[in-house]
BATI-10834 format. One record per residue (C-alpha): residue in one letter; x, y, z. Coordinates in steps of 0.1 Angstrom, whole numbers, plus 5000, padded with zeros to 4 digits. Layout:
// residues N
AXYZ ...
***
This chain:
// residues 245
M721058965817 K722858715838 R726358695854 L728758405854 P727658145880 H731258075887 S733858315901 P736558395875 K739058295902 R737957935899 L738557925861 S741957835846 R743858085826 D743057885794 S739357895802 L739458265808 R741158315774 I738358125757 L735658315775 E737258645767 H737558545731 L733858455729 C732958795745 R734958965718 Y734258755686 R731058565698 L732158245682 L735158005681 P735257745653 A736057415669 D738857345644 E740457685649 V741057685686 S744857725681 R744158065666 L743658205701 H746658385715 G748258165742 L746257855733 Q748657695708 D748757385730 L745757205715 R745456945742 R745257205770 A742857405750 E740557105744 T740657035781 A739657385790 I736857375764 A735557045778 R735457195813 L733557505801 V731057285783 R730557075815 S730057395835 R727457505810 L729357825804 I729757755766 G727857545741 S728357435705 D726357445674 A726757375636 L728857625617 Y728657475582 G728757115569 D730256895596 K732057185613 T730957325646 Y731657635667 Y731557735704 H729458015718 L728558155752 A725857945767 P722358075777 A723057995814 A726058225816 A727158575808 H730658705810 P731659065819 S732859265790 A736659335789 G737659635809 G734259695825 D731559575849 S728759535824 V727459205811 F726159115777 P722459105768 S720658775764 H720858785726 W724658735729 L724058395745 G723258065729 P723457965692 I723858255668 P721258325641 E722358235606 K722958595593 A724758695625 K726758375623 L727958465588 I729058815600 H730858695631 Y732558415613 A733658655586 V735158885612 F736858595630 A738458475597 F739558825587 C741058905621 L742658575630 M742958345600 G745058565577 A748658665576 S747959005591 C747659065628 R744259225635 H742459285668 L738659325670 L737859615694 T735259585722 R733059885729 P735159995759 E738259975738 L736660165710 E735560445733 Q739060455748 H740560505713 L737760745702 P736160925732 G733861115709 L731960795702 K730760735737 D727260865729 H726960695695 R725360355690 L727860185666 P728159815656 L731159645671 N732859595637 Y736059795643 Y739559655644 V743159765648 E745759625624 L749159595641 N751459505613 D752859855605 D754760085628 Q751560285632 P748460095640 R745560125614 L741960155625 G739359985603 F735659925600 I734359595587 R731459565562 V730359205555 D728659125523 T725758895532 G724258875497 G726158575483 R725958605445 G723758915448 R724459255432 W727959365438 D727059725432 R725059735464 I727959645486 V730059905468 A727560175475 R727460075512 A731260075515 L731360425499 D728660545523 D730660385552 W733660585542 R731760915539 D730060855573 H733360805590 E735061095572 A732261325584 R732861225621 A735261455639 C736761175659 F737760975628 R739261275608 P742761255623 F742960875614 V741660955579 A744061245574 Q747061035585 G746160735563 Q745360525594 F741760445587 E740260195562 I737060015553 A737359635550 V734759475527 L734459095532 T732758885506 A732658515497 L733358495460 P736858605446 Q735158715414 K732758945434 A735759085454 E737459175421 R734459355408 I734159555441 R737859645439 D737459765403 A734359975412 V736060135441 A739160215420 R736860375394 A735360605421 G738560795418 S738760925454 P741460875480 M739460625500 S741160335516 I738860035510 R740359685514 V738359405498 C738959045509 A737458715496 I736758455523 P735458155504 Q734257965535 L731458225538 L729858055508 A729457735528 I727157925552 L725358125525 Q724957835501 P726357505514 E725957325480 L728357585464 A731057585491 L734557665479 P737857545495 G740357765512 A740358125525 T742758415520 P741658685544 
***
């Protein structure tokens, strides 16, 4: 693992925001820079990105079609938010296709919809749920901040394209049972402040998943969202326009 070759004090506030975002979400679509909090000034953001590219702290790669995304570069690692640790080497450089699908889905769900959601880092997750300190969990947890009481959620991304919808239903139900069985999640579940979010590409598949969850007849809170852009990564020739995370 490597550390940033430049002191954070030498970086602008905009550059630090971009690096902190990449440490949290791993990717930043080039045409969605304005989604970052505090970077609504596109010209300033593009200037900061250009400087980070020249400094070899970030790089770019194909997202889908003619769209690109930014990622942390192999020559740099950035300390995780709230801690002194650095990310392992597999967090650096272009993202493998399956992982790119998952990270883009998470980005779209958290930042491209009408709801305000915040992906949690491991230190933040352990702060909210101290009982998880010794568990190796994927960093797919978020907090939704629209209600008076924040809602904690776990993201399950469907990576199967047009594959069997019943498999993702079974996994979502297993996710719910696993979290319900953990003592640290029980207060959130009991107070209606926990949910599973299932992200899939096809609206038709999303509807089938919703119907299957409803037929399960249990008080589970499972949100299903269609993000059509995912199809452009799964099957570029079948890409659909628009997204409604």
